[in-house]
N, C-alpha and C positions, 0 to 999 in steps of 0.2 A: 458589323464587319469593321475590323481595325484597318486603319490606313497602313500601307506598306512603309517600312522603315527606309527603304532605298528609294531614291528618286530616279527618274529616267536619266538625269545627268550623271548620277552615280554609276548606273549601269553602262552608259556610253563611255564614261571614263575608264571603266574596267575593260571595255572592248578596245579602246584606244591604246591602253597599256599593253594588252595582248598583241595588238598590231605592231607596236614598237619592238616587243620581244621577238616576234616572227621576223621582222626585217633585220634586226641585229643578228639573229641566228643565220639568216640567209647570207648576210654580208660576211660573216665568219666562214661559212661553208664555201662561198665562192672565192674568198681569198685563199683558202686551202686548196681549192680546185685549181686555181691559177698556178700555185706552186707545184701541184701534182703534174700539171701539163708541162711545166718547165723541166721537172725531174724526168718525166717520161721521154721528152725530146732528148735531153742530155744523155740518158741511159739507152736511148734507142728502143724504148719499150712501146708496145702497141697502145694506142689511145683507148681502145675498147677492151673491156673485161666483162664478158657476158656472165661468167660465174659470180663475180662480185655483184653485178647488177641484180642477178637472181637472188642472192643472199640478202641484199638490201631490201628488195621487194618483200621477201618473206618476213623480215624484221618489221617492216612498216605495217604489214597485215596484222601481225601479232600485237604490235603497239596500238594500232587503230582499234582492235577488238578490246584491249584493256581499257582504252579511253572512251569506249562506247561511241566510236566514230564509224561512219560507213567505210567499209573496206574499199568500195569503188571510188569514193571521194578521195581517200588517202592515196590510192594508186594513181588517180588522175593528177593530183598535185605532184606526186613523186615523178611521174612521167615527164611533166613539165620541167621539174628541177633537174632531172637527169639529162634532158635534152639541152638545157641551158648550160649544164656542167660540161657536156661534150663540146659545145661551141666555145666555151671559155678555154678549155684545155687546148683546143686546136689553135686558138689565137695567142696562147701564152708564149 
């Protein structure tokens, strides 16, 4: 049996890089959410948009399937993200 070409450190480095990408994406999302909250307040728009939330969930389900991720897992993460987004918008 040949020894693997990747080491455990290589694999962990790939995981660390993916984590950095996730955090950078979340930072960008929450900056946009903060601006959205300010815009909604200025324009006197409701903070909640259930139709948009439903569309986002459907998009996440489709993307999770394409990426061979558990739909339940993706929606669990999304629910947390949406909850935090609502909190940020209210504080903006």
